[in-house]
DRENSEDO-747957 format. One line per field, with one value per residue (C-alpha): x, y, z. Coordinates in steps of 0.5 Angstrom, whole numbers, padded with zeros to 4 digits. Example, Ala and Ser with C-alpha at 12.3 -4.5 7.8 and 13.67 -1.06 7.14 Angstrom:
# DRENSEDO-747957
c1: c(0025,0027)
c2: c(-0009,-0002)
c3: c(0016,0014)
//
This chain:
# DRENSEDO-747957
c1: c(-0053,-0054,-0049,-0044,-0045,-0044,-0038,-0035,-0037,-0033,-0027,-0028,-0026,-0021,-0017,-0018,-0017,-0010,-0008,-0010,-0007,0000,0000,-0002,0002,0008,0007,0007,0013,0017,0015,0018,0025,0024,0028,0025,0027,0025,0018,0018,0020,0015,0009,0009,0010,0005,0000,0000,-0001,-0007,-0012,-0010,-0009,-0015,-0020,-0016,-0017,-0024,-0024,-0020,-0025,-0031,-0027,-0028,-0022,-0023,-0023,-0017,-0013,-0016,-0015,-0007,-0006,-0010,-0007,0000,-0002,-0005,0001,0006,0001,-0002,0001,0008,0005,0002,0008,0013,0008,0009,0016,0022,0023,0031,0032,0037,0042,0039,0032,0034,0038,0035,0028,0025,0028,0025,0018,0019,0021,0015,0010,0014,0014,0006,0006,0010,0006,-0001,0000,0001,-0003,0003,0008,0003,-0003,-0006,-0006,-0011,-0008,-0008,-0004,-0004,-0002,0005,0006,0003,0009,0014,0012,0012,0019,0021,0018,0022,0028,0026,0025,0032,0035,0032,0034,0041,0041,0039,0044,0050,0047,0046,0038,0037,0030,0027,0021,0017,0014,0008,0008,0002,0000,0000,-0008,-0009,-0004,-0008,-0014,-0012,-0009,-0016,-0020,-0016,-0016,-0023,-0025,-0020,-0024,-0031,-0029,-0026,-0032,-0036,-0032,-0032,-0040,-0042,-0036,-0039,-0047,-0045,-0042,-0048,-0053,-0049,-0048,-0040,-0034,-0032,-0025,-0027,-0029,-0023,-0018,-0022,-0026,-0023,-0016,-0016,-0019,-0014,-0008,-0011,-0005,0000,-0002,-0003,0004,0008,0004,0006,0013,0014,0011,0017,0022,0023,0023,0027,0021,0016,0018,0021,0014,0011,0016,0016,0009,0008,0013,0009,0003,0005,0010,0006,-0001,-0002,0002,-0003,-0009,-0007,-0005,-0012,-0015,-0012,-0013,-0015,-0013,-0019,-0020,-0017,-0012,-0006,-0007,-0007,-0001,0002,0001,0004,0010,0010,0009,0015,0020,0017,0019,0026,0027,0025,0030,0035,0032,0034,0040,0041,0037,0030,0023,0021,0014,0013,0014,0009,0004,0005,0004,-0003,-0005,-0004,-0008,-0014,-0013,-0013,-0019,-0023,-0021,-0024,-0030,-0032)
c2: c(-0003,-0006,-0001,-0003,-0011,-0010,-0006,-0012,-0017,-0013,-0015,-0022,-0022,-0017,-0021,-0027,-0024,-0021,-0028,-0032,-0026,-0027,-0035,-0035,-0030,-0032,-0039,-0036,-0032,-0038,-0042,-0037,-0038,-0031,-0031,-0032,-0026,-0022,-0025,-0023,-0015,-0015,-0020,-0021,-0014,-0011,-0017,-0015,-0008,-0010,-0008,-0001,0000,-0003,0001,0007,0006,0006,0011,0016,0014,0016,0022,0021,0024,0023,0015,0016,0019,0016,0009,0010,0015,0010,0004,0007,0009,0002,-0001,0002,0003,-0004,-0009,-0007,-0006,-0013,-0017,-0013,-0016,-0023,-0022,-0017,-0014,-0014,-0008,-0009,-0003,-0002,-0002,0003,0008,0007,0004,0008,0015,0013,0012,0018,0022,0020,0022,0029,0030,0029,0034,0039,0037,0038,0044,0049,0055,0056,0057,0060,0064,0063,0056,0051,0046,0039,0033,0034,0029,0032,0031,0024,0023,0025,0020,0015,0017,0016,0009,0007,0009,0006,-0001,0000,0001,-0006,-0009,-0007,-0010,-0017,-0017,-0015,-0021,-0017,-0019,-0026,-0026,-0032,-0032,-0039,-0039,-0044,-0048,-0050,-0052,-0047,-0047,-0047,-0041,-0037,-0039,-0037,-0030,-0029,-0030,-0026,-0020,-0021,-0022,-0016,-0011,-0014,-0013,-0006,-0003,-0006,-0003,0004,0004,0002,0006,0012,0010,0008,0015,0019,0014,0016,0023,0022,0024,0019,0021,0017,0011,0011,0012,0007,0001,0001,0002,-0003,-0008,-0007,-0008,-0015,-0018,-0014,-0016,-0024,-0024,-0020,-0024,-0031,-0028,-0026,-0033,-0036,-0032,-0028,-0021,-0018,-0020,-0017,-0010,-0010,-0012,-0006,-0001,-0003,-0003,0004,0006,0003,0006,0013,0013,0008,0007,0015,0017,0013,0015,0023,0021,0019,0024,0030,0029,0036,0038,0037,0038,0034,0031,0035,0032,0025,0026,0029,0023,0018,0023,0022,0015,0014,0019,0015,0008,0011,0013,0006,0003,0006,0007,0000,-0005,-0006,-0004,-0007,-0005,-0008,-0011,-0005,0000,-0005,-0004,0004,0004,0000,0005,0011,0008,0007,0014,0016,0012,0015,0022,0020,0017,0022)
c3: c(0013,0006,0003,0009,0007,0000,0001,0005,0000,-0005,-0001,-0002,-0010,-0009,-0004,-0008,-0015,-0013,-0010,-0017,-0021,-0017,-0017,-0025,-0028,-0024,-0026,-0033,-0032,-0030,-0036,-0040,-0036,-0032,-0026,-0019,-0016,-0023,-0022,-0015,-0016,-0022,-0022,-0014,-0012,-0017,-0015,-0007,-0008,-0014,-0009,-0008,-0015,-0018,-0012,-0014,-0022,-0021,-0016,-0020,-0026,-0022,-0020,-0012,-0010,-0003,-0003,-0008,-0003,0003,0001,0000,0006,0010,0007,0009,0016,0017,0014,0020,0026,0025,0021,0024,0030,0030,0027,0032,0038,0035,0034,0035,0028,0026,0021,0016,0014,0007,0010,0016,0011,0005,0004,0011,0008,0001,0004,0008,0002,-0002,0003,0003,-0004,-0004,0001,-0003,-0010,-0007,-0003,-0009,-0006,-0001,-0007,-0012,-0010,-0017,-0017,-0015,-0010,-0013,-0015,-0022,-0028,-0029,-0021,-0023,-0028,-0023,-0018,-0023,-0025,-0018,-0018,-0024,-0020,-0014,-0018,-0021,-0014,-0012,-0018,-0016,-0009,-0012,-0017,-0012,-0008,-0002,-0002,0002,0000,-0003,-0008,-0008,-0015,-0015,-0022,-0026,-0033,-0038,-0039,-0031,-0030,-0036,-0033,-0026,-0029,-0033,-0027,-0022,-0026,-0027,-0020,-0018,-0023,-0020,-0013,-0014,-0018,-0012,-0007,-0010,-0011,-0005,-0001,-0004,-0002,0005,0006,0003,0007,0014,0012,0013,0008,0003,0006,0012,0009,0005,0011,0015,0011,0004,0007,0012,0007,0001,0006,0008,0003,0007,0014,0012,0009,0014,0020,0016,0015,0023,0025,0021,0023,0017,0020,0014,0010,0015,0015,0008,0006,0009,0008,0000,0000,0003,-0003,-0008,-0006,-0006,-0012,-0017,-0015,-0013,-0019,-0024,-0020,-0021,-0028,-0029,-0026,-0022,-0014,-0011,-0004,0000,0008,0013,0008,0010,0017,0015,0011,0017,0021,0016,0016,0024,0024,0019,0023,0029,0026,0024,0032,0034,0030,0034,0041,0044,0043,0035,0030,0031,0033,0040,0042,0047,0041,0037,0042,0042,0034,0035,0041,0036,0030,0035,0038,0030,0029,0035,0032,0025,0028,0033)
//
């Protein structure tokens, strides 16, 4: 119980640290006259996924591959099944054409790419199945392409998303940035340490801890952002936030993680990835199941039920 309490406590500096880092660094960028949309595509985008990134960096440094992979795949499953599920229950989510035909397929492509990369044995019997450093570099290359694509949408004027930047003094911005980064490091370190201890004390796989508690905790910023956007009728932001986060997690966070330390194919990972792929396909199907491109309330409930069944499978 003590390990679980400390693990949960670790999410407090992690989440607040991400917010402080985003606010402080965004304000600093604004002082240098960097356009709001560029700040949104870089500082804000990196900041909201900072919890997953920091936890995975520490996990890779400690060579706890179960948590490294479990956190990312678990976060992506949680993003679609729970975050999209909950937000679509609150408000039917209309999906833009670019999200339907480009971003959702891109998120699906990223996961399929990981399946191919990590299952080396099926292609070359003499190799060890792992996500290698070279694979990580390839994922980062695809992430740069995705970033360029997003920037091209902004330049073409097709993006209606507005980024609000809080402005502080240079001193306060600097202090928030430093404090946010320090809290992220402390929170990430605490989470990885006690996630490993919790798994050992309960005699369960670190993969299960990564897929459940760790991934849920690191996805809290996306959950808060999407619910807030849905309640304000900014449904484009709600669904775009989830799909964009999934792409970011696979291409950037998993790419960085495997460059730090290669991630081997462990028992159960293919099943987790298969569910991730299935949810992406289901999302694509739901968009076209009714009138207009949207995810409706009953479909959101279906997503949530899938996640509950998945948790039950993992636990029992």
